[in-house]
LOVEX-879965 format. One line per 3 residues: number of its first residue (from 1); for each residue x, y, z of C-alpha. Coordinates in nm, 3 decimals, padded with zeros to 5 digits. Example, Ala and Ser with C-alpha at 12.3 -4.5 7.8 and 13.67 -1.06 7.14 Angstrom:
! residues 2
1	01.230 -00.450 00.780 | 01.367 -00.106 00.714
! end
This chain:
! residues 408
1	00.565 -02.171 -00.170 | 00.287 -01.912 -00.176 | 00.398 -01.623 00.046
4	00.195 -01.400 00.272 | 00.029 -01.105 00.098 | 00.089 -00.798 00.318
7	-00.114 -00.487 00.242 | -00.127 -00.126 00.366 | -00.382 00.002 00.615
10	-00.347 00.378 00.649 | -00.708 00.406 00.767 | -00.986 00.181 00.892
13	-01.148 00.192 00.547 | -00.826 00.080 00.379 | -00.786 -00.192 00.642
16	-01.133 -00.325 00.568 | -01.065 -00.317 00.194 | -00.737 -00.504 00.233
19	-00.898 -00.780 00.438 | -01.206 -00.804 00.214 | -01.000 -00.833 -00.105
22	-00.760 -01.099 00.016 | -00.473 -00.971 00.231 | -00.316 -01.225 00.465
25	-00.184 -00.944 00.685 | -00.195 -00.566 00.704 | 00.045 -00.305 00.837
28	-00.049 00.029 00.984 | 00.087 00.297 01.212 | 00.001 00.459 01.541
31	-00.020 00.834 01.573 | 00.355 00.847 01.650 | 00.676 00.664 01.566
34	00.593 00.561 01.210 | 00.719 00.698 00.879 | 00.378 00.803 00.745
37	00.277 01.084 00.978 | 00.012 01.206 00.734 | -00.168 00.875 00.692
40	-00.487 00.830 00.893 | -00.309 00.596 01.135 | -00.463 00.450 01.451
43	-00.491 00.620 01.789 | -00.493 00.449 02.128 | -00.861 00.357 02.099
46	-00.858 00.278 01.726 | -00.558 00.043 01.730 | -00.720 -00.229 01.948
49	-01.033 -00.208 01.732 | -00.826 -00.239 01.413 | -00.645 -00.543 01.552
52	-00.976 -00.699 01.658 | -01.115 -00.663 01.308 | -00.805 -00.812 01.150
55	-00.783 -01.103 01.393 | -01.157 -01.160 01.355 | -01.090 -01.228 00.988
58	-00.808 -01.467 01.077 | -00.537 -01.228 00.953 | -00.239 -01.049 01.111
61	-00.164 -00.686 01.200 | 00.188 -00.543 01.203 | 00.243 -00.198 01.352
64	00.493 00.038 01.191 | 00.740 00.187 01.441 | 01.015 00.261 01.190
67	01.101 00.618 01.287 | 01.466 00.686 01.374 | 01.425 00.797 01.738
70	01.650 01.024 01.941 | 01.754 00.933 02.299 | 01.485 01.152 02.450
73	01.218 00.969 02.249 | 01.307 00.613 02.344 | 01.099 00.610 02.662
76	00.785 00.714 02.476 | 00.875 00.478 02.190 | 00.895 00.186 02.434
79	00.569 00.283 02.605 | 00.395 00.290 02.265 | 00.532 -00.056 02.189
82	00.386 -00.185 02.515 | 00.046 -00.039 02.422 | 00.071 -00.203 02.081
85	00.147 -00.537 02.246 | -00.156 -00.501 02.474 | -00.366 -00.416 02.166
88	-00.263 -00.752 02.023 | -00.044 -00.660 01.725 | 00.146 -00.951 01.573
91	00.477 -00.766 01.527 | 00.638 -00.422 01.522 | 00.823 -00.301 01.212
94	01.139 -00.122 01.333 | 01.431 00.041 01.151 | 01.688 00.161 01.401
97	01.927 -00.096 01.561 | 01.917 00.089 01.893 | 01.538 00.088 01.889
100	01.539 -00.283 01.806 | 01.777 -00.355 02.091 | 01.564 -00.149 02.330
103	01.243 -00.328 02.234 | 01.399 -00.673 02.258 | 01.514 -00.587 02.610
106	01.211 -00.394 02.735 | 00.924 -00.559 02.545 | 01.060 -00.905 02.461
109	00.714 -01.053 02.399 | 00.666 -00.825 02.095 | 00.803 -00.981 01.773
112	01.016 -00.743 01.566 | 01.037 -00.717 01.188 | 01.330 -00.514 01.053
115	01.206 -00.232 00.826 | 01.330 -00.179 00.471 | 01.464 00.154 00.603
118	01.743 -00.048 00.767 | 01.889 -00.106 00.417 | 01.953 -00.478 00.467
121	02.151 -00.603 00.167 | 02.360 -00.897 00.282 | 02.335 -01.225 00.468
124	02.558 -01.129 00.765 | 02.328 -00.833 00.834 | 02.024 -01.062 00.834
127	02.204 -01.303 01.067 | 02.288 -01.014 01.300 | 01.921 -00.918 01.322
130	01.830 -01.280 01.387 | 02.080 -01.289 01.671 | 01.917 -00.973 01.810
133	01.588 -01.163 01.825 | 01.414 -01.037 01.510 | 01.185 -01.280 01.331
136	01.173 -01.115 00.987 | 01.378 -00.877 00.772 | 01.217 -00.657 00.507
139	01.488 -00.638 00.243 | 01.624 -00.318 00.092 | 01.456 -00.227 -00.234
142	01.797 -00.235 -00.403 | 01.805 -00.616 -00.383 | 01.783 -00.811 -00.708
145	01.591 -01.134 -00.750 | 01.909 -01.336 -00.794 | 02.064 -01.191 -00.479
148	01.747 -01.273 -00.286 | 01.766 -01.632 -00.412 | 02.125 -01.668 -00.298
151	02.050 -01.510 00.039 | 01.756 -01.743 00.097 | 01.969 -02.048 00.014
154	02.232 -01.931 00.263 | 01.981 -01.861 00.542 | 01.739 -02.148 00.494
157	01.443 -02.116 00.728 | 01.633 -01.944 01.008 | 01.452 -01.612 00.955
160	01.176 -01.481 00.730 | 01.248 -01.248 00.436 | 01.000 -00.990 00.307
163	01.014 -00.780 -00.011 | 00.813 -00.495 -00.161 | 00.632 -00.586 -00.481
166	00.416 -00.285 -00.566 | 00.372 00.086 -00.508 | 00.560 00.413 -00.495
169	00.939 00.406 -00.479 | 01.171 00.666 -00.334 | 01.471 00.791 -00.533
172	01.685 00.778 -00.216 | 01.869 00.471 -00.089 | 01.592 00.253 00.056
175	01.403 00.569 00.138 | 01.671 00.739 00.350 | 01.624 01.084 00.203
178	01.735 01.428 00.324 | 01.586 01.631 00.037 | 01.259 01.705 00.214
181	01.434 01.795 00.541 | 01.668 02.041 00.371 | 01.406 02.206 00.152
184	01.112 02.219 00.392 | 01.233 02.119 00.739 | 01.013 01.809 00.716
187	01.224 01.497 00.759 | 01.140 01.180 00.568 | 01.317 00.985 00.841
190	01.079 01.131 01.098 | 00.763 01.040 00.909 | 00.702 01.387 00.766
193	00.822 01.369 00.404 | 00.702 01.653 00.179 | 00.782 01.439 -00.129
196	01.010 01.706 -00.272 | 01.135 01.454 -00.528 | 00.789 01.469 -00.689
199	00.795 01.845 -00.743 | 00.833 02.007 -01.083 | 01.176 02.166 -01.125
202	01.328 02.427 -01.357 | 01.678 02.566 -01.416 | 01.807 02.919 -01.347
205	02.155 03.039 -01.449 | 02.330 03.221 -01.160 | 02.402 03.540 -01.358
208	02.043 03.563 -01.481 | 01.834 03.566 -01.162 | 01.465 03.522 -01.217
211	01.509 03.390 -01.571 | 01.378 03.036 -01.546 | 01.483 02.817 -01.835
214	01.218 02.573 -01.949 | 01.293 02.203 -01.927 | 01.031 01.970 -02.060
217	01.049 01.594 -02.045 | 00.693 01.559 -02.169 | 00.369 01.751 -02.177
220	00.327 01.729 -01.799 | 00.652 01.913 -01.722 | 00.989 01.821 -01.573
223	01.028 01.594 -01.272 | 01.401 01.530 -01.247 | 01.401 01.327 -00.928
226	01.069 01.144 -00.942 | 01.118 00.766 -00.946 | 00.877 00.531 -01.119
229	00.639 00.313 -00.924 | 00.726 -00.048 -00.856 | 00.520 -00.328 -01.015
232	00.635 -00.689 -00.983 | 00.319 -00.869 -01.094 | 00.504 -01.013 -01.394
235	00.768 -01.160 -01.161 | 00.523 -01.316 -00.916 | 00.619 -01.678 -01.003
238	00.990 -01.607 -00.958 | 00.930 -01.427 -00.628 | 00.737 -01.725 -00.495
241	01.007 -01.968 -00.611 | 01.275 -01.758 -00.441 | 01.129 -01.848 -00.101
244	01.026 -01.499 00.014 | 00.792 -01.527 00.313 | 00.593 -01.208 00.256
247	00.514 -00.985 -00.042 | 00.446 -00.627 00.059 | 00.234 -00.364 -00.114
250	00.324 -00.001 -00.046 | 00.049 00.254 00.012 | -00.045 00.371 00.361
253	-00.128 00.710 00.211 | -00.355 00.551 -00.050 | -00.734 00.525 -00.060
256	-00.937 00.214 00.013 | -01.008 00.191 -00.361 | -00.637 00.170 -00.443
259	-00.584 -00.089 -00.171 | -00.879 -00.294 -00.298 | -00.764 -00.294 -00.660
262	-00.401 -00.383 -00.591 | -00.475 -00.634 -00.314 | -00.737 -00.806 -00.529
265	-00.506 -00.833 -00.829 | -00.214 -00.980 -00.635 | -00.446 -01.213 -00.444
268	-00.581 -01.351 -00.769 | -00.229 -01.383 -00.906 | -00.115 -01.584 -00.605
271	-00.426 -01.801 -00.618 | -00.359 -01.875 -00.986 | -00.005 -01.982 -00.901
274	-00.151 -02.246 -00.670 | -00.298 -02.396 -00.988 | 00.032 -02.372 -01.173
277	00.248 -02.136 -01.377 | 00.037 -02.180 -01.691 | -00.279 -02.064 -01.517
280	-00.101 -01.749 -01.400 | 00.054 -01.672 -01.740 | -00.284 -01.705 -01.911
283	-00.435 -01.442 -01.683 | -00.132 -01.215 -01.647 | -00.245 -00.957 -01.907
286	-00.580 -00.923 -01.728 | -00.404 -00.881 -01.392 | -00.180 -00.607 -01.532
289	-00.483 -00.434 -01.679 | -00.655 -00.452 -01.341 | -00.362 -00.280 -01.170
292	-00.397 00.007 -01.420 | -00.747 00.073 -01.282 | -00.597 00.225 -00.966
295	-00.414 00.558 -00.956 | -00.048 00.504 -01.045 | 00.260 00.658 -01.201
298	00.459 00.491 -01.475 | 00.608 00.173 -01.333 | 00.893 -00.072 -01.376
301	01.045 -00.366 -01.191 | 01.290 -00.157 -00.988 | 01.615 -00.336 -00.901
304	01.465 -00.685 -00.920 | 01.588 -00.751 -01.273 | 01.875 -00.504 -01.294
307	01.867 -00.126 -01.282 | 01.540 00.070 -01.271 | 01.463 00.348 -01.514
310	01.638 00.673 -01.431 | 01.435 00.919 -01.218 | 01.248 01.181 -01.411
313	00.913 01.207 -01.581 | 00.736 00.973 -01.342 | 00.484 01.229 -01.225
316	00.123 01.263 -01.313 | -00.115 00.989 -01.203 | -00.317 00.771 -01.436
319	-00.609 00.541 -01.372 | -00.851 00.356 -01.597 | -01.147 00.344 -01.359
322	-01.296 00.563 -01.086 | -01.433 00.459 -00.747 | -01.805 00.544 -00.727
325	-01.953 00.355 -00.429 | -01.893 00.104 -00.149 | -02.150 -00.159 -00.052
328	-02.249 -00.105 00.312 | -02.518 -00.372 00.333 | -02.580 -00.669 00.104
331	-02.913 -00.675 -00.081 | -03.221 -00.827 00.073 | -03.479 -01.042 -00.103
334	-03.566 -00.746 -00.327 | -03.207 -00.719 -00.453 | -03.166 -00.365 -00.315
337	-02.831 -00.290 -00.151 | -02.727 -00.001 00.072 | -02.429 00.193 -00.069
340	-02.201 00.479 00.034 | -02.163 00.714 -00.262 | -01.808 00.825 -00.347
343	-01.836 00.983 -00.692 | -02.107 01.058 -00.945 | -02.254 00.793 -01.171
346	-02.569 00.780 -01.382 | -02.854 00.531 -01.398 | -02.825 00.317 -01.707
349	-02.450 00.342 -01.746 | -02.222 00.038 -01.726 | -02.031 -00.001 -01.399
352	-01.802 -00.269 -01.259 | -01.861 -00.449 -00.930 | -01.536 -00.538 -00.752
355	-01.561 -00.852 -00.539 | -01.299 -01.078 -00.379 | -01.366 -01.328 -00.660
358	-01.306 -01.079 -00.939 | -01.472 -00.797 -01.129 | -01.803 -00.823 -01.312
361	-02.004 -00.579 -01.518 | -02.331 -00.439 -01.389 | -02.571 -00.166 -01.499
364	-02.647 00.124 -01.267 | -03.012 00.154 -01.168 | -03.207 00.455 -01.040
367	-03.159 00.481 -00.666 | -03.307 00.624 -00.347 | -03.121 00.897 -00.159
370	-03.157 00.778 00.199 | -03.146 01.122 00.363 | -03.442 01.259 00.165
373	-03.621 00.959 00.016 | -03.580 01.104 -00.336 | -03.561 00.872 -00.633
376	-03.265 00.986 -00.844 | -03.071 00.891 -01.154 | -02.752 01.068 -01.050
379	-02.607 01.247 -00.749 | -02.279 01.431 -00.719 | -02.255 01.450 -00.340
382	-01.996 01.208 -00.203 | -02.065 01.062 00.139 | -02.440 01.022 00.084
385	-02.601 00.686 00.157 | -02.816 00.547 -00.123 | -03.024 00.236 -00.187
388	-02.997 00.074 -00.531 | -03.087 -00.258 -00.686 | -02.759 -00.450 -00.709
391	-02.811 -00.828 -00.680 | -02.517 -01.054 -00.601 | -02.306 -00.806 -00.406
394	-02.178 -00.823 -00.049 | -02.080 -00.572 00.216 | -01.731 -00.445 00.136
397	-01.761 -00.483 -00.241 | -01.686 -00.169 -00.443 | -01.840 -00.013 -00.751
400	-01.637 00.171 -01.010 | -01.709 00.348 -01.334 | -01.550 00.563 -01.603
403	-01.315 00.844 -01.503 | -01.507 01.163 -01.560 | -01.492 01.539 -01.517
406	-01.669 01.608 -01.188 | -01.812 01.936 -01.312 | -02.080 01.728 -01.482
! end
């Protein structure tokens, strides 16, 4: 079975990238009640438009409402769920059992998916959520592949199971962390995490105040609590065979470039599996290399195959390519496309054109700066619209180039 590919949409640009590069569904938040308060999210006017775009592409939109609400917030929480239902969302992702019970009673037409924040680890818990009227459970990240297999055999098709396959991981138990709340007053369980686990730490002995002792894991410094990213591309065949209904990519705080790279790679991996395991294995090294083109920390397979690497050292982002432009309008008969510039590139240098069918090499041409009519060979002003000869591209395709120092 080839599962649904579920991708993050923290902004309208990321939503468009996810759909263009092969997502079957996207998930995004409203301005309240989700656990990514600092993502772009969708306001009351933007949410219906986002859902229209997704449904227009034949895909699904799930709204994140996975905050842990207090009693005095439940009325507003329920009202927001009603607005989401009117907007046309396909399900709400909810963590708290009381919130789930409230929505099933007050907004029964709205399907509910149980968030990974609910820490669902066993079959009786999944059955309980099914009895409450939930249609899907997003499993805790602490689940192993073998445990998922056994759970699926026990449940059959009674309820859908979803699992994270890629992106940042939290050092806390399924993301239930108090570190940020204690250190900064910003609660991770209220959507306001300061990511204190990613900070650089040092040691001070109590009788020597102000004398910070150096700790160095590597040249970047010491990050005692920072977990590695999750990457399950290598396990894609096993995940499909386990009967998981939906594979989820983390990243509502990520850029449209990140969403495009990761969505495109997993989409191609799933499409290859339709042809057979051998087709996937032959292309697996290329798929792993593609994932490295987006900003990422060191990664591992988390709990899927045992125990993840110990926290520490997983700070400092790496990427093999840099986002330089998005195609706004496909080329006309003259082969000239309209692009939105993101980062500097130079005429004559090799670039890569990212399309839903894969990545191909192109050569940058001199271009016209639309605002002034100038013909240029480079421009370091992001957000400018340019016109450049780029045959064979389509609206929504992305251009990327070498990672460079932007002082150039």
